C-alpha positions in Angstrom: 119.5 105.3 124.7 120.5 103.4 121.5 119.2 104.3 118.1 117.7 101.4 116.1 119.6 101.3 112.8 118.1 99.3 110.0 120.4 97.0 108.0 121.5 98.3 104.6 121.0 96.8 101.2 122.5 98.4 98.1 120.4 98.1 94.9 120.7 99.0 91.3 118.5 101.9 90.1 116.2 99.5 88.3 115.6 97.4 91.4 115.1 100.6 93.5 112.4 101.8 91.1 110.8 98.3 91.0 110.3 98.5 94.8 108.8 102.0 94.5 106.4 100.6 91.9 105.4 97.7 94.3 107.1 95.0 92.2 109.2 92.2 93.6 113.0 92.2 93.1 115.5 89.3 92.9 117.7 89.1 96.0 119.9 86.1 96.8 120.8 87.1 100.3 120.0 84.3 102.8 119.9 86.2 106.0 116.9 88.5 105.5 114.2 88.5 108.1 110.5 88.9 107.3 108.9 91.9 108.8 112.2 93.6 109.5 112.9 97.2 108.3 115.8 97.6 105.9 117.5 100.7 104.5 117.6 100.4 100.7 120.2 102.5 98.8 120.1 103.4 95.2 123.8 103.0 94.3 123.5 105.1 91.1 122.4 108.4 92.7 123.0 107.6 96.4 119.4 108.1 97.6 117.8 105.8 100.1 114.5 104.7 101.5 113.4 102.4 104.3 111.1 99.4 103.6 109.9 96.3 105.5 110.5 92.9 104.0 106.9 91.6 103.4 107.6 88.2 101.9 110.0 86.0 100.0 109.0 83.6 97.2 112.0 81.7 95.9 114.6 84.3 95.2 112.0 87.1 94.8 111.5 89.5 97.7 108.4 91.7 98.2 108.6 95.0 100.1 106.1 97.2 101.8 
């Protein structure tokens, strides 16, 4: 049995908090998939959360 491991994205503390607050963040990665789960890491204090990519508008990404 294989474990499904979510791709990892490292974020600044400010972007990490923006996602928690439900705000969009600026991400320029081109290989993100809508509806896919990602592991988001706060690079300042090394905490993480998992979120699904909800939508992308230009360079802005929205998470749920």
